[in-house]
N, C-alpha and C positions, 0 to 999 in steps of 0.2 A: 504493500499500499504506499502511495506517494505521501509526503508530508503534507500537502494541500489536501488530499482525500482523508488523512487522519483529522487535520483540522475541521474539515467539513463534518465529519462524524462527530467531533467532540462538540461543536456549536450546535449542531441540531440537537443532541441529547442533553445539553445544558440548557437550550433555550425551551425544550420541551419541559425539562424539570422545573425551572422559574416559572413557567406559565401554570403548570400543573398544580404547584403549591402554591399559587397566588403571590409570590414575590414580586410579580411585574404583571402588568395587564396587557402589556404589547412588548414585542422583541423586535428589534431593528436590525435588519441584516441585509443580505443580497438574494435576489432570485435570477434565474436564468432569463436574459433578454431575448431579443428577437432572433439574434444568431449566437452561435458559439463564441464569438468574441466579444459580446455584450452581456453585462449584468444590470440589473436595475435595483434600487433600493426597494426594500420589502418590509412590510410590518407585519408580522405573524402573531395573531391574537389567540390561538389555540395550539395545543401539542400537535395536532394533525397539520396545521399550517407551517409549523416549524420545521417540518419534514422537506418544505420546499425551499429551504435555506440552502445557498451554495457558497463555496469558497473555492476559488481558483485563481489563475495568474493574472486574470484581468479584473480583478475587484477593485477597481480604480475609484469610483465615486466617492466623495467625502460624505459620510453619514452624519456629521455634526449639524448640518442644517435641518436635515429631517426630524431631529430631536424637538426643534422649536415646534414643530406641528403638534407635538405631543406633550407640551408643557402641562404642568399640573397633574399628569399621570405618573404611575409607577412604569418606568421603562427600562427594559434591558436593552443593551447595544452592543455590537461586535465592532471594534475600533482598532485600526492600525495606528502606528505611530502618529502619522502626520494629521489623521483625524482625531486623536486624542488632544493634540496641541490645541486644535480649533474649540474642542469641548472645553478645555481648560480656560481658554480666552473667555468663552460664553459664561462660565461659571464666575468668573472674575468680575463680570459685567452684570451679574445677577440676573442673567436671562434664563438660567436652570437652576433647579434645586437639587445640590448633590445628592441629598438624602433620598429622593425619588428615583436615582439612576443606580442601576446595576451594570456595571461596565466590564465587559469580557475583553480585555486587551490580547491583541493577535499578534504574535512575532512576525515580522515582515521584512524579507530581505529585498524588496522592490517588485513592483507590479509592472507587467509588460504592457507595453503601447499597442492597443488594438489597431491603429493605423498602421504600425509598422508590419505587424503581423499580416494584416490584410494585404500589404503591398509586397510582401515576400512570397505570394503564392498566384498562380494564374486564374484563379476563379474563386467563387463564394466558398468560404470553410464549412465543411459539414461537421467537424469535430475538433476540438482541442483536448489535447492530452499531454501528460507530462512523464517524463522518464529520466530520472535524477534531476541533471541542470538542463535538460533539453526540453523545448516545447515540440510537440508533434502536431502538425496541421493536416488534416485529411481533407484532399479535394478530389471527389469522386474515389477512384480507386488509389489514387497517389496519395502517399504519405511522405511529408518532408520534415526534416529535422532543423531546429534552429536553436543556438545557444540562447538560454533565458538572459544571460548577462548582456548580450548583443540586442536585446529587444526592449530594454528598460525604458520606462518614461523618464524624461530627462531630469524631473525632480528627484527620481528615486536614485539617480547617481551621485546625488549630492545630499541625500537624506542623512540626518543626524539622530533620527528617532525609529530605528528599525525594532527598538523594544519600546513598547509605549511606556510613558513615564505617570500615566494615569490609568488605574484599573482596580477592580475588585477582585478579580481572578485572571490569571494569565494562561493562555494556551499556546502552543507551538513550541518549537525547539529553540532554545538559546545557543546558536552556533557561533563558532568564532567569527563568521562572515556576518552575522547579525550585530555582533557586538564591535566590530571593527569600524575605525573612523571612515568617513566618506572619502571618494576616490576623486570626486569631482571639485569642481570650484563653482559655488553656487552664484559668485558674483562676477563670472568671466564674461557675461553678454553685458553687464554694465560697464566694465572695464573696456570692452569692445568699443562701446558707444561713446564713451568718455575720450577715447583716443582720436574721435573725430573733431573737427572744429565746429564751432556754433553753427555756420549755415549747413553742414553736413549732417548734424544732428536734426536740424529743422526739417531738411529735406528727408530725412529716414521717418520722422514722425508723421509729417504731412502725408507722405505716401502710404503708412499704415493705417492711419486713422482716417484716410479719404475712403477707405474699405468699409469703415463702420456704417451699419444701417440703423443703428439706434433701436436693436432688438431687445436689449436689456438683459439678454441672457447671461452676461457677466455678473450683473447686478441679483438677478434672481437665484443663480447657483450659490453665491457667496454665503458662507454660514454667518459672516459678520455684518452683512447687510441686513439687519433685522429691523429696522424701523418701519412702523406701519405703513406710513405714507414719506415717500422721499421727494424732497424739492427739486432734486435733479432730474426727475422722471417727467418727460412730455407725453401728454395725452397723444392718442393715435391720431387725432384730427388736427392736431398742432400743425401749422405750416412748416415750422423748423425741423420738425421730425419727418416731415414727408419730403422735404427737399434735402434733407441731411446736412442742414447748414453747418458749414466747417467750424464756426466759431461755438457752435451748441455742442457739437462731437467733442471737441477739444475740452471745452468746459466740463462736460460730463466725466469724461475719464480722468482729468487732472482733480477734480474736486472729490471724486470718488476714491482715488487713490489717497488724497491728503485726509480723507475722513477715515480712513484705514490705517494711517501712520501710528506705528506703536502697537498696532492691534493685528494686522495681517500675518497669518502663521505660515504663508508659502505654501499652502495647499495646491496653488496653481489651478483650481478648477475653472477659475474665470477664463484662462487661456485655454483649457481643454475644451470648453463648451463653445468658445466663439466660432461661428460658422464662417468667418473670414479669416481664420488663423493669423490673427493680431497678436503679437508677442506682449500682451498685457501685463505679464508678471514682471517685466523689466521695468515698468513704472513703479510697482512697489518695491523692487529690490533696489532701485536707485534712491528712494526716500528711506530704506531701511539702511542703506549704506551710509547715507548723509546723517542719518540719526547717531548712527554709532560713532561717527566721526567727532561729533560735538561732546 
C-alpha cells in the first residue's frame, strides 16, 4: 500500500469515528473531482459520506476558506502544512473558534501540479496512481511514469511546512524529506523583477494585468479575504468592470495585496485559480520581502 493510500484509509477511519461519536458535526476533506487529476473540497456529514474522502498527489486546494462556511459548528478538517498556516491566521483574527475545530494534520512532501501532469501525456488521463516516488498516468492502454519531484507545484518546492504546526492529531510518515529544509528560493521571482529597471517592471505588470477580466476568482478563493462586502469589488453591471478599465484592475490587485500585508500565508491559491495565469503571488511576496526588510 502506498503512503497516500494509507493516509486516505486513516483519514476515512478517523473522520468516520469523529462523526459517529459526535465529536464533530461535519468533516472537511477532499472528494474525487471531474477527472483523475482533480479533487474538490468535500464536507462529510455522516460516516457513510466519510468513505468518499480521498487523499492523493493532487489534493491541492486550501481547505482553510471552507472552514469559514461552517463557523459556529463543530468541524473536523484535514490540513496540509500550508493550509494549517492559513487556519492559524484565521484563528489569530478570531474568524474561527479553536475549541470547535478538530484538526487532523497530514504530513505532506508536496503536491503535484495537475497542469504539468496533463501536459505530460498525449490525451485525457484515465487513472492516476503512485509507485514509490513516481506517478503513473494511464491514457487508454498506455501507462507513463513521472518522478513526483519533477512535477511539484512551485510553492511546494519552497515549502517550509511539510509537517503542519497546528493539529490535534497527525497522520502520515515524518520522513527525512518531510523534515528537510526547502530546496527552492521563495523570493527568486521577486528578485528577478527587482533586477529590471522601473520601465521594465511597469511593462511587465502592464502586460500581466491587461489579461485580468476582474472575475474576482483570486478574491473568492483566498481564505483571508473574508469580508462580507468588499469595497474593491465592482458590480457586474459597472462599466469599469465591463471595460476592464486598467486603473480599476491595477487598484484592485494592489489594494487587495496591501490588505493582505502581514497576513498572506503564501498558499498561492489566488495564482492557481486565475484563469489568465497572472503571477499574482509575486505581488504579495514583494510586500512580504519589503516587510521583512524593515
